[in-house]
N, C-alpha and C positions, 0 to 999 in steps of 0.2 A: 039432601044437598046441604041444608042448613046445618045438620049435625056434622057432616064432614068438614065444613069450613070452620066450625067451632073447634073440632079436634086439631086441625092444622095450626090454628092460632095458639092452642094450648101447648103443642109440641115445639114451637119456635123458641130459640134461646133469647133471652132478654139482651138487648143491645145496651152496652154500657155507654152512658152519655159522655161525650168529650167536653172537657171543661175549657172554657175560654181563658185567656190570660187574666181577665178580670175576675175569674172565679165562676162565671156562668158556663153553661153548656154551649158547644158550637152547633151551628145549624148545618144543614147539608152542604152548603158551599164551603164552609170552613173545613169540614171533614175532607172534602175532595182536595182542597189546597194542601192540607197536611199530608195526605197520602202522596200527592205529586212531589212534595218536597222530600219525602222519605225516599222515593224512587230516584229522585235527582241526586241525592247524596250517595246512593249505591252506585249509580252510573259514574259519578265523579271519582269514587274510590277506584273503580275498575280502570278508568282512564289514567289515574295517577299511577296505578301499578304498571300499566302498559308503558307509560312514559319512562318510569324507572327502569323497566326491563330494556327498553330501547336505548336509554342512556348508558346502561351498563354494557349492552351489546355493542355499542359504538366503540368500546375499548379494544375490540379485536382488530389487530393490525397485521398486515402481511409484509414480511421482509423478503426481498428478491434474492435470487440465487447468487447474484454478484454483489450483494450488499451486506452490510452489518449495521446494527442500529444501537443507539444510546437512548435510554429513557431518562428524561429530565422530570424530576418531581419538584415543582415550584422552583425551577431553574437550576437545580443541582442534579448531578448524575446519580441515579439510583443504583443500588446493588453493591456487592463486594466481590473482588477478585474477578473470576471469569464471568460471573453473572452481570457484571457491569456492561457487557457487550452482548447483544442478542444476535444470534446467527440467522440464517435463512429459515423461513417457515412462518407459521401462524402464532402470534403472541397476543396476550391480553394485558392491557395496562388500564389504569384509571383514566377515564376520558378527560379531555381538556376542560378546565384549566389546571386540574390536579397534576396529571402527567402529560408530558409531551414527548413524542418519539421523533428522533432525528435519524434518518436513513442516510448512510454514507456509502457511496459506491467504491468498495475496496478492490474489486477486480478490474475495474475499467482503466485502461491505459490511454493516456492523453498525449498527443503529439503537439509540442509547442515549438514553432519555428523562432529562431533568434536571428534577426537581420540587422542588429545594431552595429555590426562590423562591416557592413556592405556599403558600397559607394552610393551616393544619391543619384537617383534616376528620374528624369522627367518623363512622365507617361502621357500618351495621347489618349483621347477618349475611345479611339477605335481599338486600342491594344490594352485590355485590362490586365494582362499578365506582365509584370515588370521585367521578367526575364526575356521577353520577346522584343523589347525596344530599348535601344541605347543611342541617344541622339546628343549631338553637340558636346563632345568630350571637352571639358575645360582644359586650359593649358596648365593649371596648377591645381593641387589638391586643396579643397576647402575643409579645414578641420572642424568647422561648425556643422556643415551639412554631411560631409562624407565620413563614414565610419571606417575604422581601420584598427589593426593591432600591430604590435612591434615584435619582430623576431630577433633572435640573437645574431651576433656576428658569426662569420665562418670560423673565426679563431676563438676558441674557448677562453684563452687567456685574457681576452678583452673584457670578460665578465668580471674578473677580479681586479683588473687594472682600472676599470671605470671608463675605458675608452669606448665611446658609442659611435665613432665615426663610420664604422662598417655595419651598423645595424640597419635592418631593412623593415619596411612596412608592407603589409598585405591586407587584402580584403577577404573576408570569409563569411560563410553562412553556416549556421548550426541548427540542429534539431534535438530537442530534449524530449524523451519519452519518460513519463513519470506516472506513478499511481499512489494511492493512499495506502500505507502499510500498517499504520497504527491509528485507528479511528479516535481513540480517547485523546492521544497526544495531539492529533490534528485539531480536534474540536476545542481543546483547551488553549493551544498556543498559536493557532493560525486564525486570523480574523476572517470571517466570512459574512457577507451582507445577508440580511434577512430576505428570504424568497418572497417575491410579490405574488399576488394571486395569479394563478395560471402559469407560474414559472417553476421549472424543475430545479430541485436543489442541486443536482449535479452540474447544471449550467451555471448556477450562482457560484459554486465552488471554483469552477474553471475560470470564471471571470475575476474572482477575488484574488486568486493566487498567481495570476499571470504576471503581474508587475513584480512580485516578490521573486519568482523564479527567473524572470529575465535578468534582474539585477544579480542574482546569485551566479547564473551561468556566465554573465558578462565578466564578473570578477574572477571566476575560475579560468576563463579563456585568457584574460590578460595575464594572470599568474602563470599559466602553463605554457602559453605559446612563446614566451620570451626565452624559454629553455631550448628552443629548437630553431634551426636555420630555416630560411625561406624555402630552400629546396625540399627539405623534409616536410614542411607544411603544405607546399603546393602538391607534392606527391601523395598527400592524404594518408600518411602512414597511420596504422591502427593504434599505435601506442599514444598518439596525441589525443584522440577522442577518449581513450581509456584514462589518460592522465586527467583530462578535464572532468570526466565522470567521477573519478575518485575525489577530486576537490569539491565538486558539487555535493556529493553525498556527505562529505565531511562537514560542510556548512549546514546541511539539513539536519544532520544528527546533532550538531552543536546547539541548535536552537530547539531541539526536541519537537520537530515539526510533524513527525508521523508520516512524512512523505519519503518515497523511495525513487531514486533515479534509475529507471530500468535500463536506459541506454542514452548515450550522447553520440551524435553523428556529425561529422564535418561534411556537409552537403555540397559546398562549393568553396573554392579557394582560388584567388587570382591576385597577381601583382597589380599595382596601380595602373589604371588605363593609360596614363600619360607615358609610361615606359614599357608598356606591354610588348611592343614590337622588339625593343632592345632586349628585354628579358628573354623572349623566345629565341632571339638570335644567340644570346649568351648560352642558353640551355643547349641549343643545337651545336654550338661550337664546343661546349664541354662534352657533350655526348660523342661528337666526332673525335675529339682528342682522346677520350677514354677508349673508344673503339680502335683507333689507330694504335694506341699504346698496347691494348690487349693483343691486337694482331701482331705487332712487332715483338712483343714478349713471347707469344706463341711461336712465331717464326724463329726467334733466337733460341728458344728451348729445343725446337725441332732440329735446327741446324747443329746445335751443340750435341744433341743426342746422336744425330747421324754422323757427326765428325768424331765424337769420342767413343760411341758405341759402348764397349765393355768398360770404358773408363769410369762409368758410374759405380762399378764394383769397387774401385780403388779411390773413391772420392775423398775419403778421410785420410789418404796416404799421399805423401809426396813421392816424386820419382826416386829420391834417394832411399825411401823406405821400401820400394818394391824389390822383390827378388827377381832373379833373371828370367824365369818363365813368365811372371806377371808383366815385366817390362817388355818382353818380346810380343806378348799378346796385345798389350796396349798400343804399341807403336805400329804393329801390323794392322790393327783396326783403324787407327788414325790415317795410316798411309792409304788403305783401301778406300776410305770415305773421301779423302782428298783427291785421289785419282779419279773417283766417280764424278766429283764436282768439276774437276778440270776437263774431263771428257765431255760433260754436258755443256760447259762453257765453250769449248772448241766447236762442238756441233752447232750451237746457236750462232757463233760467229760465222761459221761456214754458210749457214742458211741465210743470214743477213747479207753477206757479201755476194752470194750467188743471186739472191733476189734483186739486189741493187744492180748487178752486172746485167741481168736479164732485162730489167727495166731500161737501163741505159742503151742496150743494144736495140731494143724496140723503138726507143725515141730516135736513135741514129738512123734507123731504117725509115721512119716516117719523115725525117727532116727534109730530104730532097723534095718529096711530094708536097710537104707543107709550104715550102718556099714557092712552089709553082702555083698551087691552088689551096691556100690556107682555109678558106670557108668550107670547101668540100671535105678536107681532112677533119676539121672540127665536127662537121655534121656526121661524118662516118663514125668518129669516136663516140658521139652522143647516141647514135643509133645502136652501136654495139653495147653501150652501157644499158640502154633500155631493154634490149633483148636479154641481157644477162639478168637484169632485175626481174623482168616478167617471167622468165623461165624458172626462177627460184621462189616465186610467190604462189600461195595457195588460192588467194582470192584477188580479183582485179576489179576495181571500180573506175570507170572512165566517164568523165564529165565533159560534155561538148562545150565549145566556146559559147560565151553568153550571147553572141550575135545570132547564133542559129536557134536559140531557144528564148528569144526575147518575149517577155510577157508571160513566161511560164515560171512555175515554182519548182525547184529541184530539191528533193529530200533524199538524203543518203542514209540508209540504215547501217550503222557502224558495228552493230552486234555481230559477232562471228557466227556463221552458219554452222550448227553442230553436225550437219551431215557431211561437211567437207573435212576430210582428214589431212593432217600435215603430209607434205610430200615425202618427208623422211620416213614416216611410218608406212606409206605405200611402197616405197622402195624396199623396206625391210620385209 
């Protein structure tokens, strides 16, 4: 055993002594400390490599299908040409603060209501929607509270003469639908507030451009609506919103905003509330006059066609230019139509005279009885009228006097019974 222990000692490698900073050898505790520091430095290197990989991996960003992105390197847009704008997909950029990616929703369409031309409405707490309540219409229009726009006169010459006595005012509501068409121009030329933590950049964009777009649309409405009459504006003709849309887009292109006006709609149009009843009465009178004129013109054309007949073939000729066969054909047609009209008039006169004669004879027959018993004759006439009315009606609803049903509630269903057919159809 002693020999084996001696051989093991001889086979062991000599341990090099570790020198201390002062030049001496370290003891066992110093060697353990040095070994621990060496392992600590290795672990620290691994952690640093992992952190660097995580830092570089944080540069991967995803751009949505309805978005485009700009990469800002120290505040300036990175890239040239088409590479300045990133499309949908996964992209890698240097992490913040070297690079910053700005995602802009280019496919999102935003609806912006414009109510600056509508009258002031006092709302109650129970009615949150302003279109549901309109109370206490003032006697006069308040230009400070009430919004309105001016339409042109009915006479176009007033525009050049400067006469505005016939101009009208109207209230209107509009809606602008817009989207971002050029992200780079939008980012450079339109001010957008910085997004706060937890706030979506799309919401910040909407809030930042609302005031700008409201002013642009208001200016376009004032410029466009003065070229149309109030009747054209009230009828909401499509050319008016298209005109406003063209002016809005012209303004947006002039400032290189990168915004596109998708559509402009006139959602509501109304005359001033103070004259709304008179305005509706005027419209109804105008429509009645136009309808009467159309009917009269149609009747005149029909009468002339019936009276002249073949005279339309000779419309471009005078009687002196007609030859003998054409003249005989023309006068024969005129004479035939005139004779037909005269025959119809005589028949109508005969019908009216005979009806009046029959009514007079009936009244003369009743006169002696009426002088003897007037109440009985009147009651008889009334009963005959009731019988005639009830015989020619399809449905009858009889309500008893209130004294016989006192304390009861009577409900009458006025909807027509579909199972009952008109009497005329049954007879057919």
